[in-house]
C-alpha positions as CSV (number, residue, x, y, z in Angstrom):
1,M,-12.4,15.3,-21.9
2,K,-13.4,14.1,-18.8
3,N,-12.4,10.1,-17.7
4,F,-14.9,8.0,-16.0
5,F,-13.8,8.7,-12.6
6,E,-14.3,12.2,-13.0
7,C,-17.6,11.9,-14.6
8,I,-19.0,9.6,-11.8
9,N,-17.7,11.7,-9.0
10,D,-19.4,14.8,-10.7
11,S,-22.4,13.2,-10.8
12,F,-22.6,13.5,-6.9
13,D,-23.8,16.7,-5.1
14,K,-22.1,15.9,-1.9
15,K,-18.7,16.2,-1.2
16,I,-16.8,13.0,0.4
17,N,-14.3,13.6,2.9
18,P,-12.5,10.1,2.7
19,D,-11.0,10.3,6.0
20,Q,-14.1,10.2,7.3
21,Y,-15.1,6.2,6.0
22,S,-13.7,3.1,7.6
23,P,-11.2,1.0,6.0
24,L,-13.7,-1.3,5.1
25,T,-16.2,0.9,3.6
26,L,-13.0,2.3,1.4
27,A,-12.3,-1.2,0.3
28,Y,-15.7,-1.8,-0.8
29,I,-15.7,1.0,-3.3
30,G,-11.8,0.6,-3.9
31,D,-12.7,-3.5,-4.8
32,S,-14.7,-1.8,-7.5
33,V,-12.5,0.5,-8.9
34,F,-9.5,-1.9,-8.9
35,D,-11.7,-4.4,-10.7
36,M,-12.9,-1.8,-13.5
37,L,-9.3,-1.1,-14.4
38,V,-8.4,-5.0,-14.5
39,R,-11.0,-5.6,-16.7
40,T,-10.4,-2.7,-19.2
41,M,-6.7,-3.8,-19.1
42,I,-7.8,-7.3,-20.1
43,I,-10.3,-6.1,-22.6
44,K,-7.7,-4.0,-24.6
45,K,-5.2,-6.8,-24.7
46,A,-7.8,-9.2,-27.0
47,N,-11.7,-9.2,-27.5
48,C,-12.0,-13.0,-26.5
49,P,-14.6,-15.2,-25.0
50,V,-16.2,-13.9,-21.3
51,N,-15.1,-17.1,-19.9
52,R,-11.4,-16.3,-20.8
53,L,-11.8,-12.5,-19.6
54,H,-12.9,-13.8,-16.6
55,K,-10.4,-16.4,-15.8
56,E,-7.4,-13.6,-16.8
57,A,-9.4,-11.4,-14.3
58,K,-9.1,-13.8,-11.5
59,N,-5.2,-13.8,-11.5
60,Y,-5.4,-10.0,-10.6
61,V,-8.3,-9.8,-8.1
62,S,-7.3,-12.9,-5.9
63,A,-6.3,-11.9,-2.4
64,V,-3.1,-13.7,-2.9
65,N,-2.1,-11.9,-6.2
66,Q,-3.4,-8.4,-4.3
67,A,-1.2,-9.0,-0.9
68,K,2.0,-9.1,-3.6
69,M,0.6,-6.0,-4.9
70,F,0.3,-4.5,-1.6
71,D,4.1,-5.1,-0.9
72,K,4.6,-3.2,-4.0
73,L,2.8,-0.3,-3.3
74,M,4.1,-0.1,0.2
75,S,7.3,0.9,-1.3
76,A,5.8,3.0,-4.1
77,S,3.5,5.0,-1.9
78,N,3.7,8.5,-0.2
79,E,3.4,8.8,3.6
80,E,-0.6,9.4,3.4
81,E,-1.1,6.2,1.0
82,R,1.0,4.0,3.3
83,S,-1.4,5.2,5.9
84,V,-4.5,4.1,4.2
85,L,-2.7,0.8,3.1
86,K,-2.1,0.1,6.6
87,R,-5.7,0.9,8.3
88,G,-7.2,-1.3,5.4
89,R,-4.8,-4.0,6.2
90,N,-5.5,-3.5,10.1
91,A,-9.2,-3.5,9.5
92,K,-11.1,-6.1,11.3
93,S,-13.3,-7.8,8.8
94,F,-16.3,-10.2,9.8
95,S,-15.7,-12.2,6.6
96,K,-13.1,-14.7,5.4
97,A,-11.1,-15.2,2.5
98,K,-12.2,-18.6,0.6
99,N,-8.8,-19.5,-0.9
100,A,-6.1,-17.0,0.8
101,S,-4.7,-16.7,4.3
102,V,-6.0,-14.3,6.8
103,I,-2.6,-12.1,6.2
104,D,-3.1,-12.3,2.3
105,Y,-6.6,-11.1,2.8
106,R,-6.0,-8.0,4.8
107,H,-3.1,-7.3,2.6
108,A,-5.7,-7.3,-0.3
109,T,-8.0,-5.3,1.9
110,G,-5.3,-3.0,2.3
111,L,-5.2,-2.5,-1.1
112,E,-8.6,-2.0,-2.2
113,A,-8.9,0.6,0.7
114,L,-6.2,2.6,-1.2
115,F,-7.4,2.5,-4.4
116,G,-10.9,3.5,-3.0
117,Y,-9.5,6.2,-0.7
118,L,-7.7,7.4,-4.2
119,Y,-10.9,7.4,-5.9
120,L,-13.0,9.4,-3.3
121,C,-9.9,11.9,-3.4
122,G,-10.3,12.2,-7.0
123,K,-6.6,11.3,-7.6
124,N,-7.4,9.6,-10.7
125,E,-3.8,10.1,-12.3
126,R,-2.4,8.6,-9.0
127,I,-4.8,5.6,-9.3
128,I,-3.5,4.6,-12.8
129,E,-0.1,5.2,-11.6
130,L,-0.3,2.9,-8.7
131,F,-2.5,0.2,-10.9
132,K,0.4,0.0,-13.6
133,I,2.8,-0.9,-10.8
134,C,0.7,-3.5,-9.3
135,T,0.2,-5.0,-13.0
136,E,3.9,-5.3,-13.8
137,E,4.4,-8.4,-14.9
138,N,7.0,-9.6,-12.2
139,G,5.4,-11.2,-9.0
140,I,1.8,-12.3,-10.5
141,E,0.9,-15.5,-11.1
142,K,-0.7,-16.2,-14.2
């Protein structure tokens, strides 16, 4: 049985080469991929009011905590993945973080770029592996 990501990717006729996309475009799609993973993980823990689910999700999608996850990924990733992380981190965004430093915001962009890149490559198992590394309990503020 195909998973969610495979179904979505198969629904498009055009083959995508992620290397041809800007790091900010990769981060744009990666933000959604990461958010879907966070939401899925949270609802599997408990069926509770949406407001509580949203508060829990904010712990994982904040730029500050994603910056911590970026550091975990730098040591857990291969050379190709580190290259995407760095491209995303170094991208010049025209928007600014509301509640984070510029450095944290850039690291969060790198993380999102990697998840977008892997998604567009169809490397769904690797996405899950790295997501598990990101969400290990140590280092994430609740």
